[in-house]
C-alpha positions as CSV (number, residue, x, y, z in Angstrom):
1,X,-15.6,18.1,12.6
2,X,-14.0,17.2,9.2
3,X,-15.1,13.7,7.7
4,X,-12.5,10.9,8.1
5,X,-9.8,10.9,5.4
6,X,-9.6,8.4,2.5
7,X,-6.8,6.0,2.0
8,X,-6.0,4.8,-1.6
9,X,-4.2,1.6,-1.6
10,X,-3.0,-1.1,-4.4
11,X,-4.2,-4.7,-4.2
12,X,-1.9,-7.3,-5.3
13,X,-2.5,-10.9,-7.1
14,X,-4.0,-13.4,-4.6
15,X,-1.0,-15.5,-3.9
16,X,1.3,-12.6,-3.0
17,X,-1.5,-10.8,-1.0
18,X,-1.8,-13.9,1.0
19,X,1.8,-14.4,1.7
20,X,2.1,-10.8,2.7
21,X,-1.0,-11.5,5.0
22,X,0.5,-14.3,6.6
23,X,3.7,-12.7,7.4
24,X,2.1,-9.5,8.7
25,X,-0.1,-11.7,11.1
26,X,2.9,-13.6,12.2
27,X,5.4,-10.8,12.4
28,X,3.3,-7.8,13.9
29,X,3.1,-7.6,17.9
30,X,-0.2,-9.1,18.8
31,X,-3.0,-6.5,18.9
32,X,-0.8,-3.8,16.9
33,X,-2.2,-4.1,13.6
34,X,-5.6,-2.8,12.3
35,X,-5.7,-3.6,8.9
36,X,-4.4,-6.4,6.6
37,X,-1.3,-6.1,4.2
38,X,-1.5,-3.2,1.9
39,X,0.3,-1.0,-0.6
40,X,-0.6,2.4,0.4
41,X,-0.4,5.2,-2.5
42,X,-2.1,7.9,-0.4
43,X,-2.6,7.9,3.4
44,X,-5.0,10.9,4.1
45,X,-6.9,12.2,0.8
46,X,-9.8,14.7,2.0
47,X,-13.1,12.9,2.1
48,X,-14.4,15.7,-0.3
49,X,-12.2,14.2,-3.1
50,X,-14.1,10.7,-3.0
51,X,-16.1,11.4,-6.1
52,X,-12.9,12.3,-8.0
53,X,-11.0,9.3,-6.7
54,X,-13.9,7.0,-7.4
55,X,-13.9,8.1,-11.1
56,X,-10.0,7.2,-11.1
57,X,-11.1,3.9,-9.8
58,X,-13.6,3.4,-12.5
59,X,-11.2,4.6,-15.0
60,X,-8.7,1.6,-14.7
61,X,-11.2,-1.0,-15.6
62,X,-9.7,-1.0,-19.2
63,X,-6.0,-0.9,-18.0
64,X,-4.3,-4.3,-18.1
65,X,-3.1,-5.6,-14.5
66,X,0.1,-3.6,-14.1
67,X,3.3,-5.7,-13.3
68,X,4.7,-5.2,-9.8
69,X,8.1,-6.4,-9.0
70,X,9.0,-7.3,-5.5
71,X,12.9,-6.1,-5.5
72,X,13.7,-6.8,-1.8
73,X,13.2,-6.0,1.6
74,X,14.1,-2.8,3.6
75,X,14.3,-1.7,7.2
76,X,11.9,0.6,8.5
77,X,13.9,1.0,11.8
78,X,11.3,-0.7,14.0
79,X,10.0,-3.0,11.3
80,X,10.5,-4.6,8.0
81,X,8.7,-4.1,4.3
82,X,9.0,-5.5,0.8
83,X,10.3,-3.1,-1.6
84,X,8.0,-2.9,-4.6
85,X,8.4,-1.3,-8.1
86,X,5.4,-0.7,-10.6
87,X,6.1,1.8,-13.2
88,X,2.3,2.2,-14.2
89,X,1.3,3.0,-10.7
90,X,4.5,5.5,-10.2
91,X,3.7,7.3,-13.2
92,X,-0.1,7.5,-12.4
93,X,0.8,8.4,-8.7
94,X,2.8,11.4,-10.0
95,X,-0.1,12.5,-12.1
96,X,-2.4,12.4,-9.2
97,X,-0.1,14.2,-6.8
98,X,0.0,17.1,-9.2
99,X,-3.5,17.3,-9.4
100,X,-4.4,17.0,-5.8
101,X,-1.3,18.7,-4.4
102,X,-3.5,21.5,-2.6
103,X,-5.1,18.8,-0.6
104,X,-2.2,16.5,0.2
105,X,-0.6,16.2,3.6
106,X,3.2,16.6,3.6
107,X,3.5,12.6,3.8
108,X,1.4,12.3,0.8
109,X,3.2,15.1,-1.0
110,X,6.6,13.6,-0.3
111,X,6.6,11.0,-3.0
112,X,6.0,7.5,-3.3
113,X,8.1,4.5,-2.1
114,X,6.0,1.3,-2.9
115,X,6.2,-1.0,-0.1
116,X,4.3,-3.7,1.9
117,X,4.9,-3.5,5.5
118,X,4.9,-6.7,7.1
119,X,6.4,-5.7,10.5
120,X,6.2,-2.7,12.5
121,X,6.2,-1.6,16.0
122,X,9.2,-3.9,17.3
123,X,12.4,-3.3,18.9
124,X,15.2,-2.4,16.5
125,X,17.1,-5.6,17.2
126,X,13.9,-7.8,16.5
127,X,13.4,-5.7,13.3
128,X,17.2,-6.3,12.1
129,X,16.7,-10.1,12.5
130,X,13.7,-10.0,10.6
131,X,15.2,-8.1,7.8
132,X,18.2,-10.6,7.6
133,X,15.8,-13.7,7.7
134,X,13.6,-12.3,4.8
135,X,16.3,-11.1,2.8
136,X,18.5,-14.1,3.1
137,X,17.2,-16.2,0.1
138,X,15.2,-13.6,-1.4
139,X,15.1,-13.7,-5.0
140,X,13.1,-10.8,-6.6
141,X,9.9,-11.7,-8.1
142,X,7.0,-10.2,-10.3
143,X,3.3,-10.3,-9.5
144,X,0.4,-8.2,-10.7
145,X,-1.8,-5.4,-9.2
146,X,-5.2,-6.5,-9.6
147,X,-7.1,-3.4,-8.1
148,X,-7.1,0.0,-6.7
149,X,-9.1,0.4,-3.5
150,X,-10.6,3.2,-1.5
151,X,-11.0,3.2,2.1
152,X,-12.1,5.3,5.0
153,X,-9.7,5.8,7.9
154,X,-11.8,5.4,11.0
155,X,-9.0,5.8,13.5
156,X,-8.5,2.0,13.7
157,X,-9.7,-0.6,11.1
158,X,-10.5,1.0,7.9
159,X,-14.0,0.9,6.1
160,X,-13.8,-0.6,2.5
161,X,-15.6,2.0,0.2
162,X,-14.9,0.9,-3.3
163,X,-12.6,-1.1,-5.8
164,X,-11.3,-0.1,-9.1
165,X,-10.3,-3.6,-10.9
166,X,-7.8,-3.7,-13.5
167,X,-8.5,-5.8,-16.6
168,X,-7.2,-9.4,-16.4
């Protein structure tokens, strides 16, 4: 049996991370979320890449915290996500994708659309109402990425393996 895959995520600055956690807890159907709010960069990297991924985490310690723009909200059909932009992450992701392409799933090789899912697994009408409510008075804002995070997907909750903090 293969080792569980790795998940690479981006951690946001505390006030915004807390906001997304609160919204996710309030908007997800009870018992339908196994992990907290997150920005997924790769969903299923092979476990064999762990040393290489951890090298990438260590390499960001001298990179200033990248600016992340929360641009708006978007529909996921049966859920809602905040749409994000972060040029540093988007550029780095392209490099990683090229390097790890032979190991990537179709989902991870399809490109990156940065987002934080705050609602999923609801009826489409519930999602439409949430989209309207969250988008009604939303003004785009900026935050910072504070770290890359590496997780092991264990079929439900993830196991935290390592952090790669950016320089403040």
